C-alpha positions as CSV (number, residue, x, y, z in Angstrom):
1,X,9.8,10.1,22.4
2,X,8.1,7.0,20.9
3,X,7.8,6.5,17.1
4,X,4.1,6.6,16.5
5,X,2.5,4.5,13.7
6,X,-1.0,4.8,12.3
7,X,-2.1,1.1,11.8
8,X,-4.9,1.1,9.3
9,X,-7.6,-1.5,9.8
10,X,-10.5,-2.8,7.7
11,X,-13.6,-4.0,9.6
12,X,-11.6,-5.0,12.6
13,X,-8.6,-6.6,10.9
14,X,-5.3,-5.1,9.8
15,X,-4.1,-4.5,6.3
16,X,-0.8,-5.9,5.2
17,X,0.6,-2.3,4.9
18,X,0.1,-1.9,8.6
19,X,2.5,-4.7,9.4
20,X,5.0,-3.3,7.0
21,X,5.0,0.2,8.6
22,X,5.1,-1.2,12.1
23,X,8.2,-3.2,11.1
24,X,9.6,-0.1,9.4
25,X,8.9,2.0,12.5
26,X,10.5,-0.6,14.7
27,X,13.8,-0.3,12.7
28,X,13.7,3.5,13.0
29,X,13.0,3.3,16.8
30,X,15.9,1.0,17.3
31,X,18.2,3.5,15.6
32,X,16.8,6.3,17.8
33,X,16.9,4.2,21.0
34,X,13.2,4.4,21.6
35,X,10.0,2.3,21.1
36,X,7.0,2.1,18.8
37,X,3.5,3.1,19.7
38,X,0.9,1.9,17.2
39,X,-2.4,3.8,16.9
40,X,-5.7,2.0,16.0
41,X,-8.7,4.1,15.2
42,X,-12.1,2.6,15.4
43,X,-13.5,-0.6,16.8
44,X,-11.2,-3.6,17.1
45,X,-10.8,-6.5,19.6
46,X,-7.9,-6.0,22.0
47,X,-6.4,-9.4,21.2
48,X,-6.3,-8.4,17.5
49,X,-4.7,-5.0,18.3
50,X,-2.1,-6.7,20.5
51,X,-0.8,-8.6,17.4
52,X,1.0,-5.5,16.3
53,X,3.5,-6.3,19.0
54,X,4.6,-9.2,16.8
55,X,5.9,-6.7,14.3
56,X,7.7,-4.4,16.7
57,X,5.1,-2.3,18.6
58,X,5.7,-2.0,22.3
59,X,2.3,-0.4,22.9
60,X,-1.0,-0.1,21.0
61,X,-3.3,2.9,21.7
62,X,-6.8,1.9,20.6
63,X,-8.9,5.0,20.1
64,X,-12.4,3.6,20.6
65,X,-14.5,6.6,19.7
66,X,-17.4,5.0,17.7
67,X,-17.4,7.9,15.3
68,X,-14.0,6.8,14.0
69,X,-15.3,3.5,12.6
70,X,-16.0,5.4,9.3
71,X,-12.9,7.0,7.7
72,X,-12.9,10.8,7.6
73,X,-9.5,12.4,7.0
74,X,-10.0,15.5,9.2
75,X,-11.3,13.5,12.3
76,X,-8.6,10.8,11.9
77,X,-5.9,13.4,11.5
78,X,-7.0,15.1,14.7
79,X,-7.1,11.8,16.7
80,X,-3.7,10.8,15.4
81,X,-2.2,14.2,16.2
82,X,-3.6,14.1,19.8
83,X,-2.0,10.7,20.4
84,X,1.3,11.8,18.8
85,X,1.4,14.8,21.1
86,X,0.5,12.7,24.2
87,X,3.3,10.2,23.3
88,X,5.8,12.9,22.7
89,X,6.4,11.5,19.2
90,X,9.3,12.9,17.2
91,X,8.5,10.6,14.2
92,X,5.1,9.5,12.9
93,X,4.8,6.8,10.2
94,X,1.9,6.1,8.0
95,X,1.4,3.9,4.9
96,X,1.2,5.8,1.6
97,X,-2.2,4.5,0.9
98,X,-5.4,6.5,0.0
99,X,-6.1,6.9,3.7
100,X,-2.5,7.8,4.5
101,X,-2.3,10.3,1.7
102,X,-5.4,12.0,3.0
103,X,-4.3,12.2,6.6
104,X,-0.5,12.9,6.2
105,X,-0.7,16.6,5.0
106,X,-3.4,17.5,7.6
107,X,-1.3,15.8,10.3
108,X,1.7,17.7,9.1
109,X,-0.1,21.0,9.7
110,X,-1.4,20.0,13.1
111,X,2.1,18.9,14.3
112,X,4.1,21.6,12.5
113,X,6.0,18.7,11.0
114,X,7.9,18.1,7.8
115,X,6.5,15.4,5.6
116,X,8.3,12.9,3.3
117,X,5.7,11.0,1.3
118,X,6.3,7.9,-0.7
119,X,9.4,6.7,1.1
120,X,10.9,3.5,-0.3
121,X,13.7,2.8,2.3
122,X,14.7,3.4,5.9
123,X,15.8,7.0,6.6
124,X,19.4,7.9,7.2
125,X,19.6,9.1,10.8
126,X,23.1,10.4,11.5
127,X,22.9,14.0,12.7
128,X,20.2,14.5,10.1
129,X,17.0,12.7,9.1
130,X,17.1,12.0,5.3
131,X,14.4,10.0,3.6
132,X,14.7,8.3,0.1
133,X,11.6,8.6,-2.0
134,X,10.7,7.9,-5.6
135,X,10.0,10.8,-7.9
136,X,8.9,11.5,-11.5
137,X,6.6,8.4,-11.7
138,X,9.3,6.1,-10.4
139,X,11.8,7.3,-12.9
140,X,14.2,8.6,-10.2
141,X,14.8,9.0,-6.5
142,X,15.2,12.0,-4.3
143,X,16.7,12.4,-0.8
144,X,14.5,14.5,1.4
145,X,16.0,15.9,4.6
146,X,13.5,16.7,7.3
147,X,14.7,19.4,9.7
148,X,11.6,20.0,11.9
149,X,11.3,18.8,15.5
150,X,8.6,16.3,14.5
151,X,8.9,14.3,11.3
152,X,6.3,12.4,9.3
153,X,7.1,9.6,6.9
154,X,4.6,7.8,4.7
155,X,5.9,4.5,3.4
156,X,5.1,3.1,-0.1
157,X,3.4,-0.3,0.3
158,X,5.6,-3.3,-0.6
159,X,8.8,-1.2,0.0
160,X,9.8,-2.8,3.3
161,X,9.7,-6.4,4.5
162,X,7.4,-7.5,7.3
163,X,9.5,-8.6,10.3
164,X,7.6,-10.8,12.8
165,X,9.9,-11.5,15.7
166,X,8.2,-9.9,18.7
167,X,5.3,-10.8,21.0
168,X,1.9,-9.3,21.9
169,X,1.9,-5.7,22.8
170,X,0.1,-4.0,25.7
171,X,-3.2,-2.4,24.6
172,X,-4.4,0.9,26.0
173,X,-8.0,2.0,25.3
174,X,-8.6,5.8,25.0
175,X,-11.5,7.9,24.1
176,X,-10.6,11.3,22.6
177,X,-14.1,12.6,22.4
178,X,-14.0,13.2,18.7
179,X,-17.2,15.1,18.0
180,X,-19.4,15.6,14.9
181,X,-17.8,19.0,14.4
182,X,-14.5,17.3,13.7
183,X,-15.9,15.7,10.6
184,X,-15.7,18.0,7.6
185,X,-17.3,15.5,5.2
186,X,-20.0,12.9,5.4
187,X,-20.1,9.5,3.8
188,X,-23.5,8.9,2.2
189,X,-22.7,5.4,1.0
190,X,-19.7,3.0,1.2
191,X,-19.3,0.3,-1.4
192,X,-16.6,-2.2,-0.8
193,X,-15.2,-4.7,-3.3
194,X,-15.1,-8.2,-1.7
195,X,-13.5,-11.5,-2.8
196,X,-10.5,-9.8,-4.4
197,X,-7.0,-9.2,-3.3
198,X,-6.6,-5.4,-3.0
199,X,-4.2,-4.1,-5.7
200,X,-2.3,-1.9,-3.3
201,X,-1.5,-4.9,-1.1
202,X,-1.0,-7.5,-3.8
203,X,2.5,-9.0,-4.2
204,X,1.5,-10.7,-7.5
205,X,-0.5,-9.0,-10.2
206,X,-1.8,-10.3,-13.5
207,X,-2.9,-7.5,-15.8
208,X,-4.3,-7.3,-19.3
209,X,-5.2,-4.7,-22.0
210,X,-7.1,-4.5,-25.2
211,X,-5.1,-7.4,-26.5
212,X,-7.6,-9.7,-24.8
213,X,-10.1,-8.4,-27.4
214,X,-13.1,-8.5,-25.1
215,X,-14.4,-9.1,-21.6
216,X,-15.5,-12.6,-22.6
217,X,-11.9,-13.6,-22.7
218,X,-11.0,-12.4,-19.3
219,X,-11.3,-15.8,-17.8
220,X,-7.8,-16.5,-19.2
221,X,-6.4,-13.7,-16.9
222,X,-8.5,-14.8,-13.9
223,X,-7.4,-18.5,-14.3
224,X,-3.8,-17.5,-14.3
225,X,-4.3,-15.2,-11.3
226,X,-6.1,-18.0,-9.4
227,X,-3.2,-20.3,-10.1
228,X,-0.7,-17.8,-8.8
229,X,-2.8,-16.4,-6.0
230,X,-2.5,-13.0,-7.6
231,X,-4.7,-9.9,-8.0
232,X,-6.1,-8.9,-11.4
233,X,-5.6,-5.5,-13.0
234,X,-6.2,-3.8,-16.3
235,X,-5.1,-0.9,-18.5
236,X,-7.1,2.4,-18.7
237,X,-8.8,1.6,-22.1
238,X,-10.1,-1.6,-20.7
239,X,-11.8,0.1,-17.7
240,X,-13.0,3.0,-19.9
241,X,-14.7,0.4,-22.2
242,X,-16.2,-1.2,-19.0
243,X,-14.7,-4.6,-19.7
244,X,-13.4,-4.3,-16.1
245,X,-14.3,-2.1,-13.1
246,X,-12.3,1.0,-12.5
247,X,-10.9,-0.3,-9.2
248,X,-8.7,-2.6,-11.4
249,X,-7.2,0.2,-13.5
250,X,-3.5,0.6,-12.8
251,X,-1.4,3.5,-14.2
252,X,-0.7,7.2,-13.8
253,X,-4.4,8.0,-13.7
254,X,-5.4,4.8,-11.8
255,X,-3.8,2.9,-9.0
256,X,0.0,2.9,-8.6
257,X,1.3,-0.5,-7.5
258,X,4.6,-2.0,-6.5
259,X,4.2,-5.8,-6.5
260,X,6.9,-8.4,-6.5
261,X,5.7,-9.7,-9.9
262,X,3.6,-7.8,-12.5
263,X,2.5,-9.8,-15.6
264,X,1.3,-7.5,-18.4
265,X,-0.8,-9.3,-21.1
266,X,-1.7,-7.5,-24.4
267,X,-0.7,-4.1,-23.0
268,X,1.5,-2.0,-25.3
269,X,3.1,-0.1,-22.4
270,X,2.2,3.6,-22.9
271,X,4.0,5.9,-20.6
272,X,0.9,6.6,-18.6
273,X,0.5,2.9,-17.8
274,X,4.2,2.4,-17.1
275,X,4.1,5.3,-14.6
276,X,1.9,3.2,-12.3
277,X,3.6,-0.1,-12.5
278,X,7.3,0.5,-13.1
279,X,8.1,0.1,-9.4
280,X,7.3,-3.6,-9.7
281,X,10.3,-5.7,-8.8
282,X,9.9,-8.1,-11.7
283,X,7.9,-7.4,-14.9
284,X,6.8,-10.0,-17.5
285,X,5.3,-8.7,-20.8
286,X,3.3,-10.8,-23.2
287,X,2.5,-9.2,-26.5
288,X,2.3,-10.1,-30.2
289,X,4.1,-6.8,-31.1
290,X,7.9,-7.3,-30.5
291,X,8.3,-3.5,-30.7
292,X,5.8,-2.9,-27.8
293,X,7.3,-0.3,-25.4
294,X,6.7,-2.7,-22.5
295,X,9.5,-5.0,-23.7
296,X,12.0,-2.1,-23.1
297,X,11.5,-2.2,-19.3
298,X,10.3,-5.8,-18.8
299,X,12.6,-8.3,-17.1
300,X,11.1,-11.1,-19.2
301,X,9.2,-10.9,-22.4
302,X,7.2,-13.3,-24.5
303,X,6.4,-12.4,-28.1
304,X,3.3,-14.4,-28.8
305,X,-0.5,-14.6,-28.9
306,X,-2.0,-14.4,-25.4
307,X,-4.7,-16.9,-26.4
308,X,-2.0,-19.5,-27.1
309,X,0.5,-18.4,-24.4
310,X,-1.8,-18.1,-21.4
311,X,-3.3,-21.6,-21.4
312,X,0.1,-23.1,-21.7
313,X,1.6,-20.9,-19.0
314,X,-1.2,-21.7,-16.7
315,X,-0.9,-25.4,-17.3
316,X,2.9,-25.3,-16.7
317,X,2.4,-23.3,-13.4
318,X,-0.3,-25.7,-12.3
319,X,1.9,-28.7,-12.8
320,X,4.8,-26.9,-11.0
321,X,2.6,-26.1,-8.0
322,X,1.3,-29.6,-7.9
323,X,4.8,-31.0,-7.8
324,X,5.9,-28.7,-5.1
C-alpha cells in the first residue's frame, strides 16, 4: 500500500525535483495512513540513496541493473512498474521533468492507472482523489479526479516545498533482470551541459532577449546571474540566432520553468514566451518600451535601457549581499 516515488538521479546524485516529490509523496502517504517507498534506478551508493529518508521515504529500493544507468523510457517504465506492483502501490509519484513525462504515460498503461500530469498542489483525498493541475499554458487550473485503483501523479518542479525532517531510510538492493529487449531505443551519444544550474531546477532565473543587441553583451546577464546565484535563460529569437545555446531557450516551444524569481531583460513578452514562464512566482521586467506586453503580467517593471540598468542593479545587489 506504499506510495511509490521515482527519484531521478544524475551520475549518482539526486536532482532537487527528487527531494520535492519525496516530500510531496510523504504528505500524501500521511493522509492515506501509509509510507513512502522511493525507487532509484541505476548505480548509486547506498549512503546517498538513504538520504531520501530525510525527506520522508521509509524505504529506498535501489534497482542496480547496470543497463539502467542510461535513461531509456521503456526500460525505466518497466522497472518502476515492477517495483510498484511488488510494493502494492496505490499511488505513484514522479517529477514532471523530461524523464518523468516520458515514463508516466508508459507506466500508466502498465499499471492500468489514471494519470494526472503537471500537478501543482497536494491532491484532495476525501472519498475521491482529485489533483489540481495547470492548463492552457498556465492561464488556468483544472481539477482532475482519478478513479482507478492505482493513480499516477507527476508534480511540476518548484510547486512543492522540500521538507527535511526525517532520518536515513533503509536501502534494499534489487535486480530486476532488465534485458536488452526491454530497450526500444539506443543512445548513440549523450552530451551534458556542465557548470550551469539546470533551468528546470533553478529557483532564480535571469533571462534576456534581442534587447541585448548581441552575444558580446551577454556578460551583463551572466554577471547579474552570478551575483544572484541564478541560472541564465533566453528568448527563442536569441537561441535561433545562436547568441545562446538552445538549452537556455524558455517559452512554449522551449523549456517551461516555474522559478521563484524570473528577471526578463529586453524581452517584449510575446504570448509564446509568456506561456513558458508565467508560472514564475515573481516576475521582473526590464525594457525600454513601456508598452511591452511583459509589463502587463510583471510584478515589478523597470522602464529603462538594460545597458544602464543592469550594471547599477548588479552593483546594488553586490553591496546588499556584502552587507548581509
